Each structure stands twice: as C-alpha cells, then as structure tokens.
C-alpha positions as CSV (number, residue, x, y, z in Angstrom):
1,X,-138.3,217.6,-18.0
2,X,-137.9,220.6,-20.4
3,X,-135.3,223.1,-19.6
4,X,-136.5,226.5,-18.3
5,X,-135.4,229.9,-19.5
6,X,-133.4,231.3,-16.7
7,X,-132.6,234.6,-18.3
8,X,-136.3,235.5,-18.7
9,X,-137.9,238.2,-16.5
10,X,-139.5,237.1,-13.2
11,X,-142.7,237.7,-11.4
12,X,-144.8,239.9,-13.7
13,X,-148.2,240.7,-12.4
14,X,-150.1,240.6,-15.7
15,X,-150.6,237.3,-17.6
16,X,-148.1,237.3,-20.5
17,X,-149.8,234.7,-22.5
18,X,-151.5,237.0,-24.9
19,X,-148.2,238.8,-25.6
20,X,-146.6,235.3,-26.3
21,X,-149.4,234.7,-28.6
22,X,-148.8,238.0,-30.6
23,X,-145.1,237.3,-30.8
24,X,-145.7,233.6,-32.0
25,X,-148.3,234.9,-34.5
26,X,-145.7,237.3,-36.0
27,X,-143.0,234.6,-36.2
28,X,-145.4,232.1,-37.8
29,X,-146.4,234.8,-40.5
30,X,-142.9,235.4,-41.3
31,X,-142.3,231.9,-42.4
32,X,-143.9,233.1,-45.7
33,X,-140.7,233.3,-47.7
34,X,-140.2,229.5,-47.0
35,X,-143.8,228.6,-47.7
36,X,-145.1,227.8,-51.2
37,X,-147.1,231.0,-51.2
38,X,-143.9,232.9,-51.0
39,X,-141.6,230.7,-53.2
40,X,-144.2,230.8,-56.0
41,X,-143.4,234.4,-57.2
42,X,-139.8,233.4,-57.7
43,X,-140.4,230.4,-59.9
44,X,-140.5,232.0,-63.3
45,X,-137.5,234.2,-62.6
46,X,-135.5,231.1,-61.4
47,X,-136.6,229.2,-64.6
48,X,-135.6,232.1,-66.9
49,X,-132.2,233.1,-65.2
50,X,-130.9,229.5,-64.5
51,X,-132.0,228.0,-67.7
52,X,-133.9,225.2,-66.0
53,X,-137.2,223.7,-67.0
54,X,-140.3,224.0,-64.9
55,X,-140.1,220.2,-64.2
56,X,-136.5,220.6,-63.0
57,X,-137.5,223.4,-60.7
58,X,-140.5,221.5,-59.4
59,X,-138.3,218.5,-58.8
60,X,-135.7,220.6,-56.8
61,X,-138.6,221.9,-54.8
62,X,-139.9,218.4,-54.1
63,X,-136.4,217.2,-53.1
64,X,-136.0,220.1,-50.8
65,X,-139.4,219.8,-49.1
66,X,-138.9,216.1,-48.4
67,X,-135.3,216.4,-47.2
68,X,-136.4,219.3,-44.9
69,X,-139.4,217.3,-43.6
70,X,-137.2,214.4,-42.6
71,X,-135.5,216.4,-39.8
72,X,-138.6,217.8,-38.3
73,X,-139.0,215.0,-35.6
74,X,-135.6,215.7,-34.4
75,X,-136.2,219.4,-34.4
76,X,-139.3,218.8,-32.2
77,X,-137.3,216.9,-29.6
78,X,-134.7,219.7,-29.7
79,X,-137.4,222.3,-29.0
80,X,-138.7,220.4,-26.1
81,X,-135.2,220.2,-24.7
82,X,-134.1,223.8,-25.0
83,X,-137.4,225.7,-25.0
84,X,-138.9,227.9,-27.6
85,X,-137.0,231.1,-26.7
86,X,-133.6,229.8,-27.7
87,X,-135.1,227.6,-30.4
88,X,-136.8,230.5,-32.3
89,X,-133.6,232.6,-31.9
90,X,-131.4,230.0,-33.6
91,X,-134.1,228.9,-36.2
92,X,-134.6,232.6,-37.1
93,X,-130.9,233.2,-37.5
94,X,-130.5,230.1,-39.7
95,X,-133.6,230.9,-41.8
96,X,-132.3,234.4,-42.5
97,X,-129.0,233.0,-43.6
98,X,-130.7,230.4,-45.8
99,X,-132.9,233.2,-47.5
100,X,-129.9,235.2,-48.2
101,X,-128.1,232.2,-49.6
102,X,-131.0,231.7,-52.0
103,X,-129.9,234.8,-53.8
104,X,-126.8,233.0,-55.0
105,X,-128.3,229.8,-56.4
106,X,-126.8,229.0,-59.8
107,X,-127.9,225.5,-60.9
108,X,-130.1,222.5,-59.9
109,X,-128.0,221.3,-57.1
110,X,-127.6,224.6,-55.3
111,X,-131.3,225.3,-55.9
112,X,-132.3,222.0,-54.4
113,X,-130.0,222.6,-51.4
114,X,-131.5,226.2,-50.9
115,X,-135.0,224.9,-51.1
116,X,-134.0,222.2,-48.5
117,X,-132.9,224.8,-45.9
118,X,-135.7,227.4,-46.4
119,X,-138.4,224.6,-46.2
120,X,-136.6,223.0,-43.1
121,X,-136.2,226.3,-41.3
122,X,-139.2,228.3,-42.5
123,X,-142.1,226.2,-43.3
124,X,-141.1,223.5,-40.8
125,X,-139.0,224.6,-37.8
126,X,-140.2,228.1,-37.4
127,X,-143.9,227.1,-37.8
128,X,-143.3,224.3,-35.3
129,X,-141.8,226.3,-32.6
130,X,-144.4,229.2,-33.0
131,X,-147.2,226.7,-32.5
132,X,-145.5,225.1,-29.5
133,X,-145.1,228.6,-27.9
134,X,-148.9,229.0,-28.0
135,X,-149.5,225.5,-26.7
136,X,-147.4,226.1,-23.5
137,X,-149.1,229.2,-22.6
138,X,-152.7,228.1,-22.9
139,X,-154.7,225.1,-21.6
140,X,-158.4,225.6,-21.2
141,X,-158.4,228.4,-23.7
142,X,-155.9,226.7,-26.0
143,X,-158.2,226.0,-28.8
144,X,-159.4,229.7,-28.9
145,X,-155.9,231.0,-28.8
146,X,-154.7,228.5,-31.5
147,X,-157.6,229.5,-33.7
148,X,-156.6,233.2,-33.3
149,X,-152.9,232.2,-34.0
150,X,-153.8,230.3,-37.2
151,X,-156.2,232.9,-38.5
152,X,-154.1,236.0,-38.0
153,X,-150.7,234.4,-39.1
154,X,-152.4,233.0,-42.2
155,X,-153.9,236.3,-43.2
156,X,-150.5,238.2,-42.6
157,X,-148.7,235.4,-44.6
158,X,-151.0,236.1,-47.5
159,X,-149.2,239.4,-47.8
160,X,-145.9,237.8,-48.4
161,X,-146.2,237.3,-52.2
162,X,-147.3,240.9,-52.6
163,X,-144.3,242.3,-50.7
164,X,-141.8,240.0,-52.5
165,X,-143.4,240.8,-55.9
166,X,-142.9,244.5,-55.3
167,X,-139.2,244.1,-54.4
168,X,-138.7,241.8,-57.4
169,X,-140.3,244.4,-59.7
170,X,-138.3,247.2,-58.3
171,X,-134.9,245.4,-58.1
172,X,-134.5,241.7,-58.9
173,X,-135.5,238.3,-57.6
174,X,-132.0,237.8,-56.1
175,X,-132.4,241.1,-54.2
176,X,-135.8,240.0,-53.0
177,X,-134.3,237.0,-51.3
178,X,-131.8,239.2,-49.5
179,X,-134.5,241.5,-48.3
180,X,-136.6,238.6,-47.0
181,X,-133.5,237.3,-45.0
182,X,-132.8,240.8,-43.5
183,X,-136.5,241.1,-42.5
184,X,-136.3,237.7,-40.7
185,X,-133.0,238.7,-39.0
186,X,-134.3,242.1,-37.7
187,X,-137.8,240.8,-36.5
188,X,-137.8,237.1,-35.8
189,X,-134.4,237.0,-34.0
190,X,-135.1,239.9,-31.6
191,X,-138.5,238.4,-30.8
192,X,-136.9,235.1,-29.9
193,X,-134.0,236.5,-27.9
194,X,-135.9,239.3,-26.0
195,X,-139.6,238.9,-26.5
196,X,-140.4,235.3,-25.9
197,X,-140.5,233.3,-22.6
198,X,-140.4,229.5,-23.0
199,X,-142.7,228.5,-20.2
200,X,-145.2,230.3,-17.9
201,X,-143.4,228.6,-15.1
202,X,-140.3,230.6,-15.8
203,X,-142.0,233.7,-14.6
204,X,-144.3,232.3,-11.9
205,X,-147.4,232.0,-14.0
206,X,-149.5,229.1,-15.2
207,X,-151.4,228.6,-18.5
208,X,-154.4,230.7,-19.1
209,X,-153.4,233.5,-16.7
210,X,-153.2,232.8,-13.0
211,X,-150.2,234.3,-11.2
212,X,-148.9,231.7,-8.8
213,X,-146.3,231.5,-6.1
214,X,-142.7,232.2,-6.7
215,X,-140.9,230.8,-9.8
216,X,-139.4,227.9,-7.8
217,X,-142.9,226.6,-7.0
218,X,-144.7,227.3,-10.4
219,X,-146.1,224.3,-12.1
220,X,-144.2,222.6,-14.9
221,X,-145.7,220.6,-17.8
222,X,-147.9,217.8,-16.3
223,X,-146.0,214.7,-15.4
224,X,-148.6,212.4,-17.0
225,X,-147.8,213.9,-20.5
226,X,-147.3,211.2,-23.0
227,X,-144.0,210.6,-24.9
228,X,-144.0,210.6,-28.6
229,X,-143.6,206.8,-28.5
230,X,-146.7,206.5,-26.4
231,X,-148.6,208.9,-28.6
232,X,-147.6,206.9,-31.8
233,X,-149.3,203.9,-30.1
234,X,-152.8,205.5,-30.0
235,X,-155.4,205.2,-32.7
236,X,-156.4,208.8,-32.2
237,X,-153.0,210.2,-33.0
238,X,-153.0,208.4,-36.4
239,X,-156.4,209.6,-37.3
240,X,-155.5,213.1,-36.5
241,X,-152.3,212.7,-38.5
242,X,-154.3,211.3,-41.4
243,X,-156.6,214.3,-41.3
244,X,-153.7,216.8,-41.1
245,X,-151.8,215.0,-43.9
246,X,-154.9,214.8,-46.1
247,X,-155.5,218.6,-45.7
248,X,-151.9,219.3,-46.4
249,X,-151.7,217.1,-49.5
250,X,-154.9,217.9,-51.2
251,X,-155.3,221.7,-50.3
252,X,-151.6,222.2,-51.4
253,X,-152.5,220.5,-54.7
254,X,-155.5,222.5,-55.3
255,X,-153.6,225.8,-54.5
256,X,-150.6,224.8,-56.6
257,X,-152.7,223.9,-59.7
258,X,-155.4,226.7,-59.0
259,X,-154.6,228.7,-62.2
260,X,-154.8,225.6,-64.5
261,X,-157.7,224.1,-62.6
262,X,-159.8,227.3,-62.9
263,X,-158.5,228.0,-66.4
264,X,-160.3,224.6,-67.4
265,X,-163.5,226.3,-66.1
266,X,-162.8,229.3,-68.6
267,X,-161.3,231.7,-66.1
268,X,-158.4,234.0,-66.8
269,X,-155.1,233.7,-64.7
270,X,-156.0,237.0,-63.0
271,X,-159.6,235.8,-62.2
272,X,-158.2,232.5,-60.8
273,X,-155.6,234.3,-58.7
274,X,-158.4,236.5,-57.1
275,X,-160.0,233.3,-55.7
276,X,-157.2,233.2,-53.1
277,X,-159.1,236.1,-51.3
278,X,-162.3,234.1,-50.5
279,X,-160.0,231.4,-49.2
280,X,-158.5,233.7,-46.7
281,X,-162.1,234.7,-45.6
282,X,-163.1,231.1,-45.2
283,X,-159.8,230.2,-43.3
284,X,-160.3,233.1,-40.9
285,X,-163.8,232.2,-40.1
286,X,-163.0,228.5,-39.6
287,X,-159.8,229.1,-37.7
288,X,-161.5,231.0,-34.9
289,X,-164.7,229.1,-34.8
290,X,-163.1,225.6,-34.9
291,X,-160.4,226.7,-32.4
292,X,-163.1,227.7,-30.0
293,X,-165.1,224.4,-30.5
294,X,-162.0,222.3,-29.8
295,X,-162.3,223.4,-26.1
296,X,-165.7,221.9,-25.9
297,X,-166.4,219.4,-28.6
298,X,-164.9,215.9,-29.2
299,X,-162.4,215.3,-32.0
300,X,-164.7,212.4,-33.0
301,X,-167.0,215.1,-34.7
302,X,-164.6,218.0,-35.3
303,X,-162.2,215.9,-37.5
304,X,-165.0,214.8,-39.8
305,X,-166.2,218.4,-40.1
306,X,-162.7,219.4,-41.4
307,X,-162.7,216.5,-43.8
308,X,-166.2,217.3,-45.2
309,X,-165.0,220.8,-45.8
310,X,-162.1,219.3,-47.7
311,X,-164.2,216.8,-49.6
312,X,-166.7,219.6,-50.4
313,X,-163.9,221.7,-51.9
314,X,-162.8,218.8,-54.1
315,X,-166.3,218.1,-55.2
316,X,-166.9,221.7,-56.1
317,X,-163.5,221.7,-58.0
318,X,-165.0,218.9,-60.2
319,X,-167.9,221.1,-61.3
320,X,-166.5,224.6,-60.8
321,X,-167.5,227.5,-63.2
322,X,-167.7,231.2,-63.2
323,X,-170.0,232.9,-60.6
324,X,-171.1,231.6,-57.2
325,X,-169.7,228.1,-57.7
326,X,-166.2,229.2,-57.9
327,X,-166.6,231.6,-54.8
328,X,-168.2,228.6,-53.0
329,X,-165.2,226.5,-53.9
330,X,-162.7,229.0,-52.7
331,X,-164.5,229.6,-49.4
332,X,-164.8,225.8,-48.8
333,X,-161.1,225.3,-49.4
334,X,-160.5,228.1,-47.0
335,X,-162.8,226.4,-44.4
336,X,-160.9,223.1,-44.8
337,X,-157.5,224.8,-44.3
338,X,-158.5,227.0,-41.3
339,X,-160.4,224.3,-39.5
340,X,-157.6,221.7,-40.2
341,X,-154.8,223.8,-38.7
342,X,-156.9,224.7,-35.6
343,X,-158.0,221.1,-34.9
344,X,-154.6,219.6,-35.5
345,X,-152.9,222.0,-33.2
346,X,-155.3,221.8,-30.4
347,X,-155.9,218.1,-29.9
348,X,-152.3,217.0,-29.6
349,X,-151.7,218.8,-26.4
350,X,-155.2,218.0,-25.1
351,X,-154.6,214.3,-25.5
352,X,-150.9,213.9,-24.7
353,X,-150.0,216.8,-22.5
354,X,-147.2,219.4,-23.3
355,X,-144.0,217.9,-21.8
356,X,-143.1,216.4,-25.1
357,X,-145.3,218.4,-27.4
358,X,-142.5,219.5,-29.6
359,X,-141.5,216.0,-30.3
360,X,-145.1,214.9,-31.1
361,X,-145.9,218.0,-33.1
362,X,-142.7,217.6,-35.0
363,X,-143.7,214.1,-36.2
364,X,-147.1,215.6,-37.1
365,X,-145.5,218.4,-39.0
366,X,-143.1,216.1,-40.8
367,X,-146.1,214.1,-42.1
368,X,-147.9,217.4,-43.2
369,X,-144.8,218.8,-45.0
370,X,-144.1,215.5,-46.7
371,X,-147.8,215.2,-47.8
372,X,-147.7,218.9,-49.1
373,X,-144.8,217.9,-51.3
374,X,-146.6,214.9,-52.8
375,X,-149.9,216.6,-53.4
376,X,-149.1,218.6,-56.6
377,X,-147.4,215.5,-58.1
378,X,-150.4,213.4,-57.4
379,X,-152.7,215.8,-59.0
380,X,-150.4,216.1,-62.1
381,X,-150.4,212.3,-62.5
382,X,-154.2,212.3,-62.0
383,X,-154.7,214.8,-64.6
384,X,-152.5,212.9,-67.0
385,X,-154.5,209.7,-66.3
386,X,-158.0,211.1,-66.3
387,X,-157.6,214.1,-68.6
388,X,-158.7,217.0,-66.4
389,X,-158.4,218.2,-62.9
390,X,-162.2,218.1,-62.3
391,X,-162.3,214.3,-62.5
392,X,-159.0,214.1,-60.5
393,X,-160.5,216.2,-57.7
394,X,-163.6,214.1,-57.4
395,X,-161.6,210.9,-57.2
396,X,-159.3,212.2,-54.4
397,X,-162.4,213.3,-52.4
398,X,-162.6,209.7,-51.3
399,X,-159.5,210.4,-49.1
400,X,-161.1,212.9,-46.6
401,X,-164.4,211.0,-46.5
402,X,-162.5,207.9,-45.5
403,X,-160.7,209.8,-42.7
404,X,-163.9,211.3,-41.6
405,X,-165.6,207.9,-41.3
406,X,-162.6,206.4,-39.3
407,X,-162.7,209.3,-36.9
408,X,-166.4,208.7,-36.1
409,X,-165.9,204.9,-35.8
410,X,-162.5,204.7,-34.0
411,X,-162.1,207.7,-31.7
412,X,-163.6,206.9,-28.4
413,X,-164.0,208.8,-25.1
414,X,-161.0,208.5,-22.9
415,X,-158.8,206.5,-20.7
416,X,-155.6,207.8,-19.1
417,X,-153.1,209.3,-21.6
418,X,-150.4,206.9,-20.4
419,X,-152.5,204.0,-21.4
420,X,-152.4,205.3,-25.0
421,X,-156.1,206.3,-25.2
422,X,-157.5,209.5,-26.4
423,X,-160.0,211.9,-24.8
424,X,-162.3,214.4,-26.3
C-alpha cells in the first residue's frame, strides 16, 4: 500500500482536489525546459558555441532521451511508494540542478549527459508525477480533470520557448539555462513541499469531493487495483500503449520537422512557425472534450478517434499547401495531441485502479518518451528514402490506422481487473 503523507494538513472542510489539479498543472507546465519545445531554442547556439554539427547535437539528444526513458518505470514505482508530495519536491530540486548544469556543457559527452538528466527529470519524471497527482484526486470526474490538466499545462508550456528566447537574446543561452533552473527551484519545489497532498485519504477526503470520517478511516486506493505485471498481461494495455507511442512518435516527428515539411509546401520559416498556434487551439479543444468523454465512452471507440486525428494530420501533411489546408493540418495535429494525452491518462486508472498507477503510468511514459526520440529519426530516414516529407507522412499514416482497427476488434467490455481484462 502506498505510503501516506503524515505531514500534510488534516480535516479540511472544502474539497482540495481542484487545488491539487491547479498545482499539478503548474508543475507539468514547468517541464517545458526539458521538453523538445524548450530545448529547440538552444540548438543553434549550442551548435555554434560548442563547434558540434547538427547531427552530433541530434545524436546527443537521442542518447539523452533514450537513457532518461529507461529509468521511468523505476521512477513510477518510487512515486507509488513515497507519494507525489515528496516525489515532486525531490524531482523539482534535481531538475533545477540539471538545468543549471546545462549552462556548463562543453562537449558532446557533457551535452549528452545534460540531455539525459533534463529529459529524465523534466519530460519524464515531473510529467509523470504531475499526472499521478490528478489521478489520485479524481475518480468519476477523472477524465474531465485530466482533460483540463492536459489542456492548460500544454498551453502554458507553449510559452516556454518565448520566455527562454527573450532571456537568450538579452543575456546568453548559458544564462537562460540558469534562469530556467532557478524558476523550477522557486516554483516547483515549494509546490511539492508545501502545496501538494499525496492522497485524499491523508486529509480525510475521497476522490471527487466527499469529506469522510477521520483520517484513520478514510479510504485508500482500491484493493482490487492491478499491479504493473497484471496490467502488462492485458490486451487493452498494449493497445493503449500503442496509441500513446504512435502519437508520441509521429506527432513529435511532424513538429520536429515542421519548418522543413512546410518549407516543401512553399512556406517561409516564420509562416511555418506560426502553425504551432492552431495546434494549441486544436489540442485545447480536444483535451477538454475527449477528457470528458472518457468518463462515459468506451476506449474501444475513443482510441480510434485519436488515431484517426493522427492519421488525418499525416494525410494532410502529404498534400499540405498555403491557405486552409495548412491550418487544417495544424488543427488536426493539435486534436491528435490533445485527445491522445487525455485518453492515455484517463483509461489506465479506470482499468487498473490507482494503487500502482505510478508504476503502470511510468511504463507507459517510458514507451512514449522512447517513441518520441525515434520519431524524428524515422522521418529523416523516410525523407532520404522517398525524397520528401509528404510521401513519408502518407506512408506512416498506416501506423495509427492499424492501432485504430486493433482497438475496435480487440478491446472488449469487462471482466474483473485482477483477471487482466479491461472495462470501458
């Protein structure tokens, strides 16, 4: 059974879940400096100052991402054991130190090491712990809460490159890493230490808002929750993982190569960069809508919807041009991102309970991070083989369509969780 947070306040009269959701949203948004969207503004400066080639920097990033991903299943088990309050406090402190250390990278080896720690602690561990926080505080309204969480944190994260670029232009890229680290230290660590409460039971509450008897009698995570080993023996888990990994791989690839991809359609780099804005709109709409639907609609249908959005974005990428087509492409890609995050986060606790959710979600996050590292490389190889990104995108559309078909055929209505079957 997960440990409780004995230092947390007791017996509040008002449901604290919405406050925990707000805190978790802020901590998730502040993973930005460890995400591709934040790192991207440093790449040209690193290439210039360290005398590395773009391929060498990309390779260091791939190595760091993959090494960071390998530890996430272990991080998930640790979060289950200690609770999100001490976990986010420790992860935040480590992430802050890693960002400051990035200001001192001097060669390929130190760069790869730096990428490893900011990807592990930022993109992986802090994102995972923030999601688990929301999962513990909501049950019947979990889908809606996770939809809000994904939408608002994603929108706030989109400000990361703007902020970092301002610091770089005013001072230097090394100073920007230090500023990012200080921001994490003064915001994330206090939220973890004094703001978060690991479980509703620690303060005599239950998920969704009822105030119960004293803390000693408050419910804990359900005893019928599946372990990670049990979850991994279900078909539903692997289909959900395939959908999450497909989204991570292919959406990351499209974003990573967006300037070049849209350049092939005759757009300037500035015009291509503007297409990230419709993505935010699409992601915001899909995150809230799909999050709410997960409370009522089966994964058998919602997973295919997310995959159809992704296949649609890939299909539009193959024929994209100026005008409404490029806007439709950007919105569709945003819909895929937003719906994928909401569906993936909501169905794991719905199917397998929350007692081991960090461990289960950690494995899922590992697969997503690894897939996101492979996506840009896969698209680069496809472009070399087929001559353009358009053809490459169209070919890779077969992946989400296959996952969608598998979900419809293989995800059934339920049995008991402990028997390794999924529900809706």
